[in-house]
C-alpha positions as a printed Julia matrix, in Angstrom:
85×3 Matrix{Float64}:
 -45.31  -172.27  -89.41
 -48.4   -172.74  -87.26
 -48.78  -170.84  -84.02
 -49.15  -172.93  -80.83
 -52.53  -171.37  -79.95
 -55.56  -171.03  -82.18
 -56.5   -167.48  -83.09
 -60.09  -166.28  -83.07
 -62.06  -163.44  -84.57
 -65.31  -162.77  -82.76
 -68.34  -160.52  -83.01
 -70.22  -159.33  -79.94
 -73.68  -157.85  -79.74
 -73.59  -155.1   -77.13
 -76.48  -154.16  -74.86
 -77.26  -151.15  -77.1
 -77.58  -153.57  -80.09
 -74.33  -152.41  -81.68
 -71.79  -154.94  -82.96
 -68.13  -155.13  -81.93
 -65.49  -157.2   -83.72
 -62.25  -158.31  -82.09
 -59.37  -160.78  -82.1
 -58.11  -163.08  -79.32
 -56.5   -166.42  -78.52
 -59.06  -167.1   -75.75
 -62.65  -166.2   -76.58
 -64.16  -167.05  -73.17
 -61.61  -164.92  -71.33
 -62.02  -162.04  -73.76
 -65.82  -162.0   -73.56
 -65.54  -162.04  -69.76
 -63.12  -159.09  -69.92
 -65.57  -157.17  -72.12
 -68.36  -157.84  -69.61
 -66.12  -156.71  -66.75
 -65.32  -153.46  -68.56
 -61.59  -154.13  -68.79
 -61.35  -154.94  -72.5
 -61.99  -152.54  -75.38
 -62.99  -148.99  -74.59
 -65.88  -149.32  -77.07
 -67.64  -152.03  -75.08
 -67.35  -150.27  -71.7
 -70.79  -149.04  -70.8
 -72.35  -151.31  -73.41
 -72.46  -154.42  -71.25
 -73.55  -157.1   -71.03
 -72.24  -158.36  -74.35
 -73.26  -161.51  -76.18
 -70.96  -163.58  -78.38
 -72.81  -163.92  -81.7
 -70.09  -165.06  -84.11
 -66.67  -166.7   -83.93
 -64.13  -167.91  -86.49
 -60.92  -169.81  -85.75
 -57.6   -169.56  -87.62
 -54.26  -171.31  -87.39
 -52.19  -168.12  -87.62
 -52.4   -164.69  -86.08
 -51.92  -163.13  -89.49
 -54.94  -164.9   -90.97
 -57.11  -163.95  -87.99
 -56.04  -160.32  -88.08
 -56.77  -160.13  -91.81
 -60.23  -161.55  -91.28
 -60.85  -159.16  -88.39
 -60.07  -156.24  -90.73
 -62.45  -157.68  -93.37
 -65.29  -157.98  -90.88
 -64.68  -154.51  -89.46
 -64.96  -153.1   -92.99
 -68.39  -154.71  -93.5
 -71.62  -152.77  -93.17
 -73.93  -153.6   -90.28
 -76.24  -155.48  -92.65
 -73.32  -157.54  -93.97
 -72.28  -158.38  -90.41
 -75.84  -159.41  -89.53
 -75.84  -161.69  -92.58
 -72.55  -163.22  -91.45
 -74.02  -163.84  -88.0
 -77.16  -165.44  -89.45
 -75.15  -167.73  -91.74
 -73.04  -168.82  -88.79
């Protein structure tokens, strides 16, 4: 069964050039929350952030699995993913 909302995995480039990967149903809202310092503890103090990659999935399960895959990647692998779009 498909969920009513699309699910997104996203990668942010933080102001210190580190990469952060997350999951959401509303990318614009989530990026704004990161910039406001009310999202993930990791991104607080690393603002502003820039959305550099996004993938959309029909189910939460698929998105969460992909988030785990991306988080397990090396920095170089993540940069390759970003460059490939």
